[in-house]
N, CA, C and O atoms as CSV, one atom per row, in Angstrom:
chain,resi,resn,atom,element,x,y,z
A,1,MET,N,N,-2.082,-155.935,59.810
A,1,MET,CA,C,-1.087,-154.875,59.677
A,1,MET,C,C,0.086,-155.363,58.842
A,1,MET,O,O,0.366,-156.560,58.780
A,2,SER,N,N,0.753,-154.439,58.213
A,2,SER,CA,C,1.903,-154.819,57.405
A,2,SER,C,C,3.191,-154.686,58.211
A,2,SER,O,O,3.266,-153.958,59.201
A,3,ILE,N,N,4.183,-155.406,57.753
A,3,ILE,CA,C,5.510,-155.407,58.378
A,3,ILE,C,C,6.402,-154.437,57.608
A,3,ILE,O,O,6.464,-154.484,56.380
A,4,GLU,N,N,7.079,-153.573,58.325
A,4,GLU,CA,C,8.024,-152.630,57.730
A,4,GLU,C,C,9.417,-152.980,58.238
A,4,GLU,O,O,9.603,-153.232,59.428
A,5,ILE,N,N,10.390,-152.994,57.339
A,5,ILE,CA,C,11.782,-153.267,57.717
A,5,ILE,C,C,12.520,-151.933,57.741
A,5,ILE,O,O,12.543,-151.203,56.750
A,6,LEU,N,N,13.125,-151.626,58.894
A,6,LEU,CA,C,13.795,-150.336,59.112
A,6,LEU,C,C,15.169,-150.539,59.740
A,6,LEU,O,O,15.429,-151.579,60.345
A,7,PRO,N,N,16.051,-149.549,59.598
A,7,PRO,CA,C,17.307,-149.603,60.349
A,7,PRO,C,C,17.019,-149.428,61.839
A,7,PRO,O,O,16.149,-148.644,62.217
A,8,ALA,N,N,17.734,-150.145,62.669
A,8,ALA,CA,C,17.555,-150.036,64.121
A,8,ALA,C,C,18.228,-148.769,64.632
A,8,ALA,O,O,19.132,-148.224,63.998
A,9,ALA,N,N,17.770,-148.321,65.784
A,9,ALA,CA,C,18.340,-147.163,66.483
A,9,ALA,C,C,18.604,-147.578,67.933
A,9,ALA,O,O,18.100,-148.606,68.384
A,10,PRO,N,N,19.389,-146.783,68.663
A,10,PRO,CA,C,19.721,-147.161,70.048
A,10,PRO,C,C,18.510,-147.457,70.931
A,10,PRO,O,O,18.569,-148.346,71.780
A,11,GLU,N,N,17.426,-146.731,70.743
A,11,GLU,CA,C,16.251,-146.951,71.596
A,11,GLU,C,C,15.564,-148.294,71.332
A,11,GLU,O,O,14.709,-148.710,72.114
A,12,HIS,N,N,15.926,-148.976,70.240
A,12,HIS,CA,C,15.338,-150.277,69.920
A,12,HIS,C,C,16.053,-151.441,70.594
A,12,HIS,O,O,15.533,-152.557,70.620
A,13,ILE,N,N,17.234,-151.190,71.135
A,13,ILE,CA,C,18.064,-152.269,71.688
A,13,ILE,C,C,17.348,-153.070,72.782
A,13,ILE,O,O,17.439,-154.297,72.754
A,14,PRO,N,N,16.641,-152.459,73.743
A,14,PRO,CA,C,15.976,-153.293,74.764
A,14,PRO,C,C,14.995,-154.313,74.173
A,14,PRO,O,O,14.971,-155.462,74.615
A,15,ARG,N,N,14.194,-153.920,73.194
A,15,ARG,CA,C,13.241,-154.865,72.587
A,15,ARG,C,C,13.973,-155.921,71.762
A,15,ARG,O,O,13.613,-157.097,71.792
A,16,ILE,N,N,15.008,-155.494,71.021
A,16,ILE,CA,C,15.801,-156.460,70.254
A,16,ILE,C,C,16.415,-157.486,71.205
A,16,ILE,O,O,16.411,-158.683,70.920
A,17,HIS,N,N,16.942,-157.011,72.335
A,17,HIS,CA,C,17.552,-157.916,73.308
A,17,HIS,C,C,16.511,-158.872,73.894
A,17,HIS,O,O,16.816,-160.039,74.141
A,18,ALA,N,N,15.300,-158.394,74.116
A,18,ALA,CA,C,14.244,-159.271,74.626
A,18,ALA,C,C,13.946,-160.394,73.629
A,18,ALA,O,O,13.791,-161.548,74.028
A,19,ILE,N,N,13.867,-160.070,72.350
A,19,ILE,CA,C,13.641,-161.089,71.322
A,19,ILE,C,C,14.828,-162.044,71.280
A,19,ILE,O,O,14.654,-163.256,71.147
A,20,GLU,N,N,16.017,-161.502,71.393
A,20,GLU,CA,C,17.256,-162.300,71.406
A,20,GLU,C,C,17.222,-163.344,72.521
A,20,GLU,O,O,17.505,-164.517,72.279
A,21,THR,N,N,16.878,-162.928,73.736
A,21,THR,CA,C,16.895,-163.863,74.867
A,21,THR,C,C,15.768,-164.889,74.767
A,21,THR,O,O,15.899,-165.995,75.292
A,22,GLN,N,N,14.671,-164.542,74.108
A,22,GLN,CA,C,13.583,-165.500,73.893
A,22,GLN,C,C,13.932,-166.517,72.816
A,22,GLN,O,O,13.329,-167.588,72.756
A,23,SER,N,N,14.895,-166.194,71.973
A,23,SER,CA,C,15.168,-166.993,70.779
A,23,SER,C,C,16.390,-167.886,70.859
A,23,SER,O,O,16.453,-168.910,70.180
A,24,PHE,N,N,17.363,-167.513,71.680
A,24,PHE,CA,C,18.634,-168.229,71.684
A,24,PHE,C,C,19.034,-168.642,73.091
A,24,PHE,O,O,18.861,-167.883,74.045
A,25,ALA,N,N,19.573,-169.856,73.215
A,25,ALA,CA,C,20.040,-170.361,74.510
A,25,ALA,C,C,21.200,-169.518,75.036
A,25,ALA,O,O,21.297,-169.270,76.237
A,26,THR,N,N,22.066,-169.085,74.145
A,26,THR,CA,C,23.170,-168.199,74.498
A,26,THR,C,C,22.950,-166.904,73.741
A,26,THR,O,O,23.139,-166.852,72.526
A,27,SER,N,N,22.554,-165.865,74.447
A,27,SER,CA,C,22.184,-164.621,73.763
A,27,SER,C,C,23.274,-163.565,73.878
A,27,SER,O,O,24.109,-163.587,74.782
A,28,TRP,N,N,23.232,-162.646,72.930
A,28,TRP,CA,C,24.133,-161.512,72.959
A,28,TRP,C,C,23.669,-160.533,74.034
A,28,TRP,O,O,22.499,-160.515,74.417
A,29,THR,N,N,24.599,-159.730,74.506
A,29,THR,CA,C,24.276,-158.685,75.474
A,29,THR,C,C,23.782,-157.446,74.719
A,29,THR,O,O,23.996,-157.332,73.512
A,30,PRO,N,N,23.121,-156.517,75.424
A,30,PRO,CA,C,22.755,-155.260,74.769
A,30,PRO,C,C,23.982,-154.531,74.198
A,30,PRO,O,O,23.896,-153.926,73.130
A,31,ALA,N,N,25.096,-154.583,74.886
A,31,ALA,CA,C,26.310,-153.915,74.395
A,31,ALA,C,C,26.776,-154.533,73.077
A,31,ALA,O,O,27.206,-153.813,72.176
A,32,GLN,N,N,26.695,-155.854,72.959
A,32,GLN,CA,C,27.085,-156.498,71.704
A,32,GLN,C,C,26.147,-156.099,70.574
A,32,GLN,O,O,26.593,-155.860,69.451
A,33,LEU,N,N,24.870,-156.026,70.859
A,33,LEU,CA,C,23.908,-155.602,69.840
A,33,LEU,C,C,24.153,-154.158,69.420
A,33,LEU,O,O,24.063,-153.832,68.236
A,34,LYS,N,N,24.464,-153.290,70.383
A,34,LYS,CA,C,24.711,-151.872,70.077
A,34,LYS,C,C,25.885,-151.691,69.132
A,34,LYS,O,O,25.912,-150.735,68.357
A,35,LEU,N,N,26.860,-152.599,69.186
A,35,LEU,CA,C,28.004,-152.498,68.282
A,35,LEU,C,C,27.578,-152.506,66.818
A,35,LEU,O,O,28.244,-151.914,65.969
A,36,TYR,N,N,26.470,-153.178,66.526
A,36,TYR,CA,C,25.982,-153.222,65.145
A,36,TYR,C,C,25.420,-151.880,64.687
A,36,TYR,O,O,25.177,-151.682,63.497
A,37,LEU,N,N,25.216,-150.970,65.616
A,37,LEU,CA,C,24.742,-149.631,65.254
A,37,LEU,C,C,25.892,-148.677,64.958
A,37,LEU,O,O,25.708,-147.668,64.278
A,38,THR,N,N,27.069,-148.995,65.464
A,38,THR,CA,C,28.171,-148.027,65.408
A,38,THR,C,C,29.416,-148.531,64.680
A,38,THR,O,O,30.336,-147.752,64.430
A,39,THR,N,N,29.464,-149.805,64.339
A,39,THR,CA,C,30.655,-150.377,63.719
A,39,THR,C,C,30.528,-150.358,62.202
A,39,THR,O,O,29.508,-150.768,61.650
A,40,SER,N,N,31.558,-149.885,61.545
A,40,SER,CA,C,31.577,-149.849,60.085
A,40,SER,C,C,31.403,-151.262,59.529
A,40,SER,O,O,32.005,-152.214,60.025
A,41,GLY,N,N,30.579,-151.385,58.502
A,41,GLY,CA,C,30.338,-152.683,57.880
A,41,GLY,C,C,29.263,-153.498,58.557
A,41,GLY,O,O,28.965,-154.609,58.117
A,42,CYS,N,N,28.669,-152.974,59.622
A,42,CYS,CA,C,27.623,-153.704,60.347
A,42,CYS,C,C,26.261,-153.060,60.107
A,42,CYS,O,O,26.146,-151.839,60.002
A,43,VAL,N,N,25.235,-153.901,60.024
A,43,VAL,CA,C,23.875,-153.443,59.775
A,43,VAL,C,C,22.949,-154.162,60.753
A,43,VAL,O,O,23.051,-155.375,60.934
A,44,LEU,N,N,22.051,-153.413,61.379
A,44,LEU,CA,C,21.039,-153.980,62.266
A,44,LEU,C,C,19.683,-153.494,61.782
A,44,LEU,O,O,19.388,-152.299,61.817
A,45,LEU,N,N,18.859,-154.438,61.329
A,45,LEU,CA,C,17.535,-154.126,60.798
A,45,LEU,C,C,16.473,-154.633,61.761
A,45,LEU,O,O,16.677,-155.634,62.448
A,46,ILE,N,N,15.348,-153.946,61.810
A,46,ILE,CA,C,14.222,-154.390,62.628
A,46,ILE,C,C,12.988,-154.559,61.756
A,46,ILE,O,O,12.807,-153.859,60.760
A,47,ALA,N,N,12.150,-155.498,62.151
A,47,ALA,CA,C,10.836,-155.679,61.538
A,47,ALA,C,C,9.828,-155.079,62.499
A,47,ALA,O,O,9.775,-155.447,63.673
A,48,VAL,N,N,9.027,-154.152,61.991
A,48,VAL,CA,C,8.075,-153.418,62.828
A,48,VAL,C,C,6.667,-153.644,62.307
A,48,VAL,O,O,6.404,-153.554,61.107
A,49,GLU,N,N,5.766,-153.940,63.239
A,49,GLU,CA,C,4.352,-154.055,62.914
A,49,GLU,C,C,3.612,-153.081,63.822
A,49,GLU,O,O,3.578,-153.258,65.040
A,50,GLY,N,N,3.027,-152.066,63.228
A,50,GLY,CA,C,2.442,-150.998,64.035
A,50,GLY,C,C,3.572,-150.286,64.762
A,50,GLY,O,O,4.478,-149.740,64.132
A,51,ALA,N,N,3.515,-150.293,66.079
A,51,ALA,CA,C,4.588,-149.679,66.878
A,51,ALA,C,C,5.472,-150.731,67.539
A,51,ALA,O,O,6.345,-150.396,68.339
A,52,GLU,N,N,5.249,-152.013,67.204
A,52,GLU,CA,C,5.965,-153.094,67.892
A,52,GLU,C,C,7.074,-153.681,67.029
A,52,GLU,O,O,6.866,-153.988,65.855
A,53,ILE,N,N,8.249,-153.833,67.621
A,53,ILE,CA,C,9.346,-154.539,66.959
A,53,ILE,C,C,9.071,-156.029,67.136
A,53,ILE,O,O,8.952,-156.522,68.258
A,54,VAL,N,N,8.971,-156.741,66.009
A,54,VAL,CA,C,8.612,-158.158,66.052
A,54,VAL,C,C,9.748,-159.074,65.606
A,54,VAL,O,O,9.629,-160.297,65.689
A,55,GLY,N,N,10.854,-158.488,65.131
A,55,GLY,CA,C,11.996,-159.285,64.712
A,55,GLY,C,C,13.169,-158.388,64.379
A,55,GLY,O,O,13.036,-157.167,64.301
A,56,TYR,N,N,14.319,-159.010,64.184
A,56,TYR,CA,C,15.515,-158.251,63.826
A,56,TYR,C,C,16.502,-159.156,63.095
A,56,TYR,O,O,16.405,-160.383,63.147
A,57,LEU,N,N,17.438,-158.531,62.425
A,57,LEU,CA,C,18.518,-159.225,61.730
A,57,LEU,C,C,19.749,-158.345,61.801
A,57,LEU,O,O,19.662,-157.136,61.590
A,58,CYS,N,N,20.896,-158.942,62.098
A,58,CYS,CA,C,22.143,-158.189,62.008
A,58,CYS,C,C,23.106,-158.930,61.096
A,58,CYS,O,O,23.230,-160.155,61.136
A,59,PHE,N,N,23.780,-158.142,60.276
A,59,PHE,CA,C,24.823,-158.727,59.439
A,59,PHE,C,C,25.995,-157.778,59.368
A,59,PHE,O,O,25.872,-156.573,59.587
A,60,ASP,N,N,27.138,-158.364,59.053
A,60,ASP,CA,C,28.350,-157.571,58.911
A,60,ASP,C,C,29.001,-157.942,57.589
A,60,ASP,O,O,28.699,-158.976,56.994
A,61,SER,N,N,29.893,-157.083,57.149
A,61,SER,CA,C,30.549,-157.329,55.867
A,61,SER,C,C,32.002,-156.907,55.920
A,61,SER,O,O,32.396,-155.988,56.639
A,62,VAL,N,N,32.780,-157.624,55.122
A,62,VAL,CA,C,34.191,-157.315,54.899
A,62,VAL,C,C,34.421,-157.463,53.401
A,62,VAL,O,O,34.144,-158.509,52.815
A,63,LEU,N,N,34.931,-156.400,52.796
A,63,LEU,CA,C,35.125,-156.369,51.352
A,63,LEU,C,C,33.808,-156.721,50.659
A,63,LEU,O,O,32.833,-155.982,50.803
A,64,ASP,N,N,33.748,-157.842,49.902
A,64,ASP,CA,C,32.520,-158.180,49.176
A,64,ASP,C,C,31.780,-159.372,49.789
A,64,ASP,O,O,30.947,-159.996,49.133
A,65,GLU,N,N,32.091,-159.678,51.044
A,65,GLU,CA,C,31.507,-160.836,51.726
A,65,GLU,C,C,30.649,-160.385,52.903
A,65,GLU,O,O,31.087,-159.576,53.722
A,66,GLY,N,N,29.427,-160.909,52.988
A,66,GLY,CA,C,28.550,-160.596,54.102
A,66,GLY,C,C,28.295,-161.822,54.956
A,66,GLY,O,O,28.332,-162.953,54.472
A,67,ASN,N,N,28.037,-161.584,56.229
A,67,ASN,CA,C,27.741,-162.662,57.165
A,67,ASN,C,C,26.533,-162.264,58.004
A,67,ASN,O,O,26.562,-161.267,58.725
A,68,ILE,N,N,25.469,-163.060,57.897
A,68,ILE,CA,C,24.297,-162.825,58.737
A,68,ILE,C,C,24.627,-163.424,60.101
A,68,ILE,O,O,24.787,-164.636,60.243
A,69,ALA,N,N,24.723,-162.560,61.086
A,69,ALA,CA,C,25.135,-162.987,62.418
A,69,ALA,C,C,23.963,-163.477,63.247
A,69,ALA,O,O,24.068,-164.501,63.922
A,70,ASN,N,N,22.856,-162.765,63.204
A,70,ASN,CA,C,21.670,-163.128,63.985
A,70,ASN,C,C,20.416,-162.752,63.230
A,70,ASN,O,O,20.351,-161.722,62.559
A,71,LEU,N,N,19.424,-163.612,63.355
A,71,LEU,CA,C,18.096,-163.374,62.813
A,71,LEU,C,C,17.126,-163.995,63.808
A,71,LEU,O,O,17.223,-165.181,64.125
A,72,ALA,N,N,16.198,-163.192,64.296
A,72,ALA,CA,C,15.219,-163.728,65.244
A,72,ALA,C,C,13.897,-162.993,65.088
A,72,ALA,O,O,13.847,-161.802,64.782
A,73,VAL,N,N,12.839,-163.745,65.311
A,73,VAL,CA,C,11.482,-163.208,65.310
A,73,VAL,C,C,10.858,-163.573,66.652
A,73,VAL,O,O,11.021,-164.695,67.132
A,74,ALA,N,N,10.152,-162.635,67.248
A,74,ALA,CA,C,9.489,-162.892,68.531
A,74,ALA,C,C,8.619,-164.141,68.400
A,74,ALA,O,O,7.923,-164.308,67.399
A,75,PRO,N,N,8.653,-165.016,69.404
A,75,PRO,CA,C,7.932,-166.290,69.297
A,75,PRO,C,C,6.469,-166.165,68.890
A,75,PRO,O,O,5.974,-166.988,68.120
A,76,GLU,N,N,5.778,-165.162,69.389
A,76,GLU,CA,C,4.361,-165.020,69.071
A,76,GLU,C,C,4.104,-164.503,67.655
A,76,GLU,O,O,2.954,-164.430,67.224
A,77,HIS,N,N,5.169,-164.144,66.929
A,77,HIS,CA,C,5.021,-163.623,65.566
A,77,HIS,C,C,5.668,-164.531,64.522
A,77,HIS,O,O,5.757,-164.153,63.353
A,78,ARG,N,N,6.112,-165.699,64.914
A,78,ARG,CA,C,6.780,-166.602,63.975
A,78,ARG,C,C,5.780,-167.228,63.006
A,78,ARG,O,O,4.574,-167.272,63.246
A,79,ARG,N,N,6.350,-167.713,61.892
A,79,ARG,CA,C,5.592,-168.417,60.852
A,79,ARG,C,C,4.607,-167.489,60.132
A,79,ARG,O,O,3.529,-167.900,59.703
A,80,ARG,N,N,5.022,-166.215,60.016
A,80,ARG,CA,C,4.203,-165.224,59.301
A,80,ARG,C,C,4.986,-164.568,58.164
A,80,ARG,O,O,4.508,-163.608,57.560
A,81,GLY,N,N,6.189,-165.078,57.867
A,81,GLY,CA,C,6.989,-164.527,56.781
A,81,GLY,C,C,7.882,-163.367,57.181
A,81,GLY,O,O,8.482,-162.727,56.317
A,82,ILE,N,N,7.984,-163.082,58.467
A,82,ILE,CA,C,8.790,-161.948,58.932
A,82,ILE,C,C,10.275,-162.220,58.737
A,82,ILE,O,O,11.018,-161.339,58.304
A,83,GLY,N,N,10.710,-163.436,59.054
A,83,GLY,CA,C,12.112,-163.790,58.835
A,83,GLY,C,C,12.487,-163.664,57.371
A,83,GLY,O,O,13.569,-163.181,57.040
A,84,GLN,N,N,11.599,-164.096,56.501
A,84,GLN,CA,C,11.827,-163.987,55.060
A,84,GLN,C,C,11.961,-162.524,54.645
A,84,GLN,O,O,12.844,-162.189,53.856
A,85,LYS,N,N,11.105,-161.654,55.161
A,85,LYS,CA,C,11.189,-160.224,54.831
A,85,LYS,C,C,12.515,-159.635,55.307
A,85,LYS,O,O,13.134,-158.844,54.595
A,86,LEU,N,N,12.946,-160.013,56.493
A,86,LEU,CA,C,14.223,-159.526,57.012
A,86,LEU,C,C,15.391,-160.003,56.137
A,86,LEU,O,O,16.301,-159.230,55.837
A,87,LEU,N,N,15.360,-161.264,55.734
A,87,LEU,CA,C,16.425,-161.787,54.873
A,87,LEU,C,C,16.452,-161.070,53.528
A,87,LEU,O,O,17.521,-160.706,53.037
A,88,ARG,N,N,15.297,-160.869,52.940
A,88,ARG,CA,C,15.244,-160.169,51.642
A,88,ARG,C,C,15.767,-158.730,51.774
A,88,ARG,O,O,16.465,-158.233,50.890
A,89,ALA,N,N,15.425,-158.075,52.878
A,89,ALA,CA,C,15.921,-156.713,53.104
A,89,ALA,C,C,17.440,-156.720,53.272
A,89,ALA,O,O,18.121,-155.828,52.767
A,90,ALA,N,N,17.972,-157.713,53.973
A,90,ALA,CA,C,19.429,-157.823,54.142
A,90,ALA,C,C,20.099,-158.072,52.796
A,90,ALA,O,O,21.154,-157.506,52.513
A,91,GLU,N,N,19.496,-158.910,51.975
A,91,GLU,CA,C,20.046,-159.175,50.645
A,91,GLU,C,C,20.054,-157.901,49.803
A,91,GLU,O,O,21.041,-157.605,49.130
A,92,ASP,N,N,18.958,-157.149,49.840
A,92,ASP,CA,C,18.898,-155.887,49.097
A,92,ASP,C,C,19.969,-154.919,49.590
A,92,ASP,O,O,20.655,-154.281,48.793
A,93,ARG,N,N,20.106,-154.817,50.913
A,93,ARG,CA,C,21.126,-153.939,51.479
A,93,ARG,C,C,22.521,-154.416,51.059
A,93,ARG,O,O,23.383,-153.608,50.713
A,94,GLY,N,N,22.731,-155.734,51.093
A,94,GLY,CA,C,24.016,-156.303,50.685
A,94,GLY,C,C,24.351,-155.985,49.240
A,94,GLY,O,O,25.487,-155.637,48.920
A,95,ARG,N,N,23.359,-156.105,48.364
A,95,ARG,CA,C,23.585,-155.751,46.958
A,95,ARG,C,C,23.978,-154.278,46.840
A,95,ARG,O,O,24.878,-153.926,46.078
A,96,GLY,N,N,23.298,-153.429,47.598
A,96,GLY,CA,C,23.605,-152.000,47.581
A,96,GLY,C,C,25.007,-151.698,48.075
A,96,GLY,O,O,25.611,-150.699,47.684
A,97,LEU,N,N,25.521,-152.565,48.934
A,97,LEU,CA,C,26.891,-152.401,49.447
A,97,LEU,C,C,27.924,-153.058,48.543
A,97,LEU,O,O,29.124,-152.974,48.809
A,98,GLY,N,N,27.469,-153.711,47.477
A,98,GLY,CA,C,28.384,-154.369,46.551
A,98,GLY,C,C,28.852,-155.745,47.018
A,98,GLY,O,O,29.897,-156.225,46.580
A,99,LEU,N,N,28.091,-156.380,47.900
A,99,LEU,CA,C,28.478,-157.708,48.362
A,99,LEU,C,C,28.191,-158.740,47.281
A,99,LEU,O,O,27.198,-158.639,46.560
A,100,ARG,N,N,29.069,-159.733,47.176
A,100,ARG,CA,C,28.866,-160.816,46.211
A,100,ARG,C,C,28.024,-161.937,46.787
A,100,ARG,O,O,27.299,-162.612,46.056
A,101,PHE,N,N,28.115,-162.141,48.112
A,101,PHE,CA,C,27.365,-163.231,48.731
A,101,PHE,C,C,27.160,-162.972,50.216
A,101,PHE,O,O,27.830,-162.137,50.824
A,102,LEU,N,N,26.212,-163.714,50.781
A,102,LEU,CA,C,25.955,-163.702,52.215
A,102,LEU,C,C,26.104,-165.128,52.743
A,102,LEU,O,O,25.649,-166.085,52.117
A,103,ASN,N,N,26.739,-165.253,53.888
A,103,ASN,CA,C,26.851,-166.523,54.600
A,103,ASN,C,C,25.992,-166.467,55.853
A,103,ASN,O,O,25.692,-165.391,56.370
A,104,LEU,N,N,25.603,-167.636,56.329
A,104,LEU,CA,C,24.937,-167.746,57.629
A,104,LEU,C,C,25.125,-169.161,58.145
A,104,LEU,O,O,25.461,-170.074,57.392
A,105,GLU,N,N,24.904,-169.326,59.440
A,105,GLU,CA,C,24.919,-170.640,60.049
A,105,GLU,C,C,23.559,-170.912,60.666
A,105,GLU,O,O,22.872,-169.994,61.112
A,106,ALA,N,N,23.179,-172.181,60.688
A,106,ALA,CA,C,21.948,-172.607,61.354
A,106,ALA,C,C,22.234,-173.895,62.112
A,106,ALA,O,O,23.014,-174.737,61.666
A,107,ARG,N,N,21.593,-174.032,63.260
A,107,ARG,CA,C,21.727,-175.305,63.983
A,107,ARG,C,C,21.307,-176.441,63.060
A,107,ARG,O,O,20.305,-176.348,62.351
A,108,LYS,N,N,22.085,-177.504,63.083
A,108,LYS,CA,C,21.786,-178.654,62.233
A,108,LYS,C,C,20.376,-179.180,62.493
A,108,LYS,O,O,19.715,-179.655,61.569
A,109,SER,N,N,19.912,-179.102,63.733
A,109,SER,CA,C,18.585,-179.619,64.091
A,109,SER,C,C,17.449,-178.645,63.779
A,109,SER,O,O,16.281,-179.013,63.894
A,110,ASN,N,N,17.766,-177.417,63.387
A,110,ASN,CA,C,16.732,-176.411,63.138
A,110,ASN,C,C,16.220,-176.534,61.702
A,110,ASN,O,O,16.537,-175.720,60.835
A,111,ALA,N,N,15.422,-177.572,61.481
A,111,ALA,CA,C,14.932,-177.882,60.135
A,111,ALA,C,C,14.113,-176.734,59.549
A,111,ALA,O,O,14.189,-176.485,58.345
A,112,ALA,N,N,13.334,-176.032,60.368
A,112,ALA,CA,C,12.513,-174.930,59.861
A,112,ALA,C,C,13.386,-173.805,59.308
A,112,ALA,O,O,13.101,-173.262,58.240
A,113,ALA,N,N,14.449,-173.457,60.034
A,113,ALA,CA,C,15.340,-172.396,59.567
A,113,ALA,C,C,16.069,-172.816,58.297
A,113,ALA,O,O,16.145,-172.046,57.339
A,114,VAL,N,N,16.605,-174.030,58.287
A,114,VAL,CA,C,17.325,-174.516,57.107
A,114,VAL,C,C,16.385,-174.535,55.900
A,114,VAL,O,O,16.785,-174.156,54.799
A,115,ALA,N,N,15.157,-174.967,56.094
A,115,ALA,CA,C,14.184,-174.992,54.987
A,115,ALA,C,C,13.894,-173.586,54.475
A,115,ALA,O,O,13.808,-173.371,53.266
A,116,LEU,N,N,13.744,-172.631,55.387
A,116,LEU,CA,C,13.519,-171.238,54.971
A,116,LEU,C,C,14.690,-170.731,54.149
A,116,LEU,O,O,14.493,-170.140,53.087
A,117,TYR,N,N,15.899,-170.951,54.625
A,117,TYR,CA,C,17.082,-170.465,53.910
A,117,TYR,C,C,17.181,-171.110,52.528
A,117,TYR,O,O,17.489,-170.438,51.544
A,118,GLU,N,N,16.920,-172.411,52.460
A,118,GLU,CA,C,16.982,-173.083,51.160
A,118,GLU,C,C,15.900,-172.540,50.217
A,118,GLU,O,O,16.148,-172.364,49.024
A,119,LYS,N,N,14.712,-172.279,50.748
A,119,LYS,CA,C,13.622,-171.712,49.945
A,119,LYS,C,C,14.031,-170.379,49.332
A,119,LYS,O,O,13.617,-170.044,48.222
A,120,LEU,N,N,14.848,-169.620,50.063
A,120,LEU,CA,C,15.286,-168.296,49.586
A,120,LEU,C,C,16.570,-168.343,48.762
A,120,LEU,O,O,17.108,-167.301,48.390
A,121,GLY,N,N,17.061,-169.547,48.476
A,121,GLY,CA,C,18.218,-169.672,47.589
A,121,GLY,C,C,19.553,-169.854,48.269
A,121,GLY,O,O,20.587,-169.832,47.601
A,122,TYR,N,N,19.566,-170.033,49.578
A,122,TYR,CA,C,20.813,-170.327,50.275
A,122,TYR,C,C,21.137,-171.798,50.078
A,122,TYR,O,O,20.241,-172.642,50.103
A,123,ARG,N,N,22.399,-172.108,49.883
A,123,ARG,CA,C,22.837,-173.479,49.643
A,123,ARG,C,C,23.772,-173.923,50.748
A,123,ARG,O,O,24.600,-173.151,51.230
A,124,ARG,N,N,23.629,-175.177,51.143
A,124,ARG,CA,C,24.537,-175.765,52.143
A,124,ARG,C,C,25.926,-175.887,51.531
A,124,ARG,O,O,26.103,-176.491,50.474
A,125,VAL,N,N,26.904,-175.305,52.210
A,125,VAL,CA,C,28.275,-175.345,51.688
A,125,VAL,C,C,29.261,-175.963,52.673
A,125,VAL,O,O,30.431,-176.146,52.336
A,126,GLY,N,N,28.816,-176.283,53.871
A,126,GLY,CA,C,29.728,-176.886,54.833
A,126,GLY,C,C,29.068,-177.129,56.166
A,126,GLY,O,O,27.884,-176.855,56.361
A,127,LEU,N,N,29.859,-177.646,57.074
A,127,LEU,CA,C,29.410,-177.948,58.419
A,127,LEU,C,C,30.469,-177.438,59.388
A,127,LEU,O,O,31.659,-177.694,59.202
A,128,ARG,N,N,30.045,-176.724,60.408
A,128,ARG,CA,C,30.964,-176.266,61.452
A,128,ARG,C,C,30.726,-177.165,62.664
A,128,ARG,O,O,29.689,-177.085,63.322
A,129,LYS,N,N,31.705,-178.018,62.943
A,129,LYS,CA,C,31.582,-178.979,64.041
A,129,LYS,C,C,31.513,-178.271,65.386
A,129,LYS,O,O,32.323,-177.395,65.688
A,130,GLU,N,N,30.522,-178.669,66.191
A,130,GLU,CA,C,30.355,-178.186,67.560
A,130,GLU,C,C,30.392,-176.661,67.652
A,130,GLU,O,O,30.969,-176.103,68.585
A,131,TYR,N,N,29.785,-176.006,66.697
A,131,TYR,CA,C,29.769,-174.549,66.609
A,131,TYR,C,C,28.927,-173.929,67.720
A,131,TYR,O,O,29.297,-172.902,68.289
A,132,TYR,N,N,27.798,-174.558,68.024
A,132,TYR,CA,C,26.888,-174.029,69.035
A,132,TYR,C,C,27.130,-174.678,70.391
A,132,TYR,O,O,27.601,-175.812,70.488
A,133,VAL,N,N,26.794,-173.922,71.437
A,133,VAL,CA,C,26.813,-174.447,72.801
A,133,VAL,C,C,25.398,-174.343,73.360
A,133,VAL,O,O,24.556,-173.645,72.795
A,134,ASN,N,N,25.138,-175.021,74.446
A,134,ASN,CA,C,23.817,-174.957,75.111
A,134,ASN,C,C,22.662,-175.397,74.230
A,134,ASN,O,O,21.761,-174.582,74.030
A,135,PRO,N,N,22.599,-176.560,73.703
A,135,PRO,CA,C,23.559,-177.658,73.747
A,135,PRO,C,C,24.583,-177.562,72.628
A,135,PRO,O,O,24.408,-176.830,71.654
A,136,ILE,N,N,25.645,-178.316,72.794
A,136,ILE,CA,C,26.676,-178.382,71.750
A,136,ILE,C,C,26.059,-179.035,70.516
A,136,ILE,O,O,25.443,-180.098,70.590
A,137,GLU,N,N,26.244,-178.368,69.385
A,137,GLU,CA,C,25.655,-178.870,68.138
A,137,GLU,C,C,26.411,-178.308,66.947
A,137,GLU,O,O,26.968,-177.212,67.005
A,138,ASP,N,N,26.421,-179.075,65.868
A,138,ASP,CA,C,27.032,-178.619,64.625
A,138,ASP,C,C,26.159,-177.550,63.975
A,138,ASP,O,O,24.948,-177.490,64.188
A,139,ALA,N,N,26.806,-176.718,63.184
A,139,ALA,CA,C,26.095,-175.701,62.404
A,139,ALA,C,C,26.209,-176.038,60.925
A,139,ALA,O,O,27.261,-176.465,60.448
A,140,VAL,N,N,25.113,-175.840,60.213
A,140,VAL,CA,C,25.116,-175.944,58.763
A,140,VAL,C,C,25.507,-174.568,58.242
A,140,VAL,O,O,24.848,-173.577,58.556
A,141,LEU,N,N,26.569,-174.497,57.452
A,141,LEU,CA,C,27.005,-173.251,56.834
A,141,LEU,C,C,26.307,-173.141,55.487
A,141,LEU,O,O,26.347,-174.064,54.674
A,142,MET,N,N,25.660,-171.985,55.262
A,142,MET,CA,C,24.913,-171.782,54.030
A,142,MET,C,C,25.329,-170.463,53.381
A,142,MET,O,O,25.683,-169.504,54.067
A,143,THR,N,N,25.280,-170.433,52.048
A,143,THR,CA,C,25.698,-169.264,51.284
A,143,THR,C,C,24.673,-168.951,50.196
A,143,THR,O,O,24.103,-169.846,49.573
A,144,LYS,N,N,24.459,-167.660,49.991
A,144,LYS,CA,C,23.651,-167.209,48.850
A,144,LYS,C,C,24.452,-166.176,48.082
A,144,LYS,O,O,24.891,-165.175,48.647
A,145,TYR,N,N,24.642,-166.419,46.790
A,145,TYR,CA,C,25.308,-165.436,45.932
A,145,TYR,C,C,24.280,-164.401,45.497
A,145,TYR,O,O,23.172,-164.734,45.077
A,146,LEU,N,N,24.673,-163.152,45.607
A,146,LEU,CA,C,23.767,-162.055,45.303
A,146,LEU,C,C,23.900,-161.617,43.860
A,146,LEU,O,O,23.206,-160.696,43.428
């Protein structure tokens, strides 16, 4: 089956939250995720295969700057290019919004994520000390100019 990237709707929040809790030690609440549906400058995209949501990405923007806040793929669907499709869709949406670049953070130890971002043209531009909790870890700050 093919993966389709679509805008999220309120009825998708429970599945998005389930993927969120499977993916992150400290997860967002459903209320925090819902804010991406109603807040100006925020975008919440889902990856759908058949009738199943298999991943999501949320980003926000201010002026010409975008920030990818969360990207997750359900564990049983990882390593199939879904994260890459979500990132490309976010980049396309960002270009349509007139953004000059997108930023994101990745755990320093998450070599797979950092490699994916670098493959897609994101460059390491800094380090955020002790950015993550559970466990405490530095974040690699990465940027892609659109």
